[in-house]
N, C-alpha and C positions, 0 to 999 in steps of 0.2 A: 584487578578482576574485569573480564572483556564487556565494554559495551554492547546490551545488546540492542539486534533488530527486530522493530514489529511490525509489522502486516496492520493496519489501518483502515480499515476500508467497508463501505457498504453492498451489502449484497440482497435479492430479490428470494423470497422467500423456495423459492427452486434453482438456489443457488446458482445466477447469475450475477454480473458484473455490471454490465453494459448489455446492449442488445445487438445484433447479428451486424449493425453496420457500428457499432463504437458507441452511440447516442445515450445516455444515461437522464432525458428528457423525467423519465417515468422516478427519478429521485425527489425533483421538488415536487411533485405529487404527494408526495406525503407526509401526513400530521406527526410532526416533532413537537419539540421543543426546547426553542433558543435554537444554539447552535448542535442541539446534540450533544454535546460532549466536547466540538471540535477545539476551541479554547484551549481549557483544560489538557487536554491531549498534546496540543502543539505547543505549548511552555516546553511539555517534557521533554525535547528534542531538541537536537541543532544539525541536525543534518539529515536529507531528504533524497532519498532514488527514486528514480521512476527511468521505466523503459523510450525507448524513440516516440512510439506511439500516442503514450500517456502525455511527454513534454508539449510536443506540435498538440495535439487535441487544448491541453492546457489556455492556447493560446484561440480556442474556439468559445473557451467558457469564462474565457478574462481581457480584460484592456491591458495588463499590466500581468507579468511577471506573481501569482501568489504566494512565493516565498523568498521575497527578498533580503531577507534576515536571518537565513537557513544555509549553512553547504550545500551543493546540489549538483545530484554526479547524476548524469544522462547515459545508461548502454546505447551502446550503438553500434551498428556493426559495418559504418563506416567511417572513415576517420572526420571529425567537424572541428574547428575553430572553436576554441573557448569565447561564451557568452558574457557580460557582467552579472550574469549572475549563475551558471551555469560552466562544470567541466563535465565533457564527454568523456566516457571509458568507452574504448575499445578492445582491450585486453582480457585476460582469461578474470569472469564474474568472482569464480570464489577465493581463487587469490586475493584478487581486490578486496571484496567485501571481509575476511580474513583480516587482512594487512591494516584495513578501517576500524573493525573493534578493537586491535589491539591502540591504536589512539584513544588519547584523553578524550574523552567528550562526553554527552548527555548518548541520551537513546538516536538510533536511526529508523527512518521511519520507511516502506517503502511504501511510495503511492499508488503502483500500480503500473505494469496492467502485467496481465494474466502471465504474456509469453517471461517477463524476467521474473514472476512468482514463481515459474513452473521453475527454472534453474534457477534461484534461493531453495525451494524444498526438493529437489532431487539433490542438495549436496546440504540440507539440513542445516541449513543459515539463519533459520528462523528460530525467533526466542519468543516471540509471542503476538498472539491472533485476537486481534481486536476488529472483532467483525458487528455491525450494528445490522439487523433485519429487518427492510423494510416490507409492510404487507402486500407486498404485492408477486403473484406469478407471472411472470413471462411466458412460458411455454419455452422460450428458446432465448438464447442471445448468445453471449461467451461468459463459459462456467469461469468460475474463481478457481475451480482446479481442476489441472488435467487429469489425465489419465495416469496410471504407474509409478504414485509418486511411492518415498517410502511409507509405511507403518510409522505413525508420531503418538506419542501416548503425553494427554496433555491431562492438563490442571487448572478448573475450572475457577479460576480467581476471585471473579466479578461478574454481576450483572446488572444494569441500570438499565433504566425505561423511560422514555424520550416520546412521551407522546404518545404514536398505535406504534412506537417502533422500541426494539429489543436490543442491548449491546451486551456483547458476551466476549466479555476477558480470559482467556486463554494463556498459560505462559508450557512451555514445554518440557515433561519429566526429564529430568537426568536422569 
């Protein structure tokens, strides 16, 4: 059985993952509960995927790399040397993901951002959507989903409430 690829992300009520400038300060103002299910999800994965912009933004948010115990791949348009925690991928994204899904391991997490998610969606590479809705309307920003994605039929596997937030867990119907 192939390893599932999961999008685990927070979104504003009007569908944005960040402000236009990439800031996510509004996430920290939401009234949640504990870590809002993050630790529980984090234990289910062994691989982290992200775009280069998201990777660079992690160092604005944290003093050290936040996923040192996971395999991490960063998709980039330019060649870069691997770091102690990250392997950069410049090749064909769908081909790389299909090979990754065939390897032994557990769930694969798409951390972000919007550009890499768009490639995943247009190539039907996402198996689960775990989306936490934050009770904030931003009015504008970086949308979670870009236009012209293929139609996907989803199955609602679970909902959870964390304070004022609601987490929706969907799986893709086959």
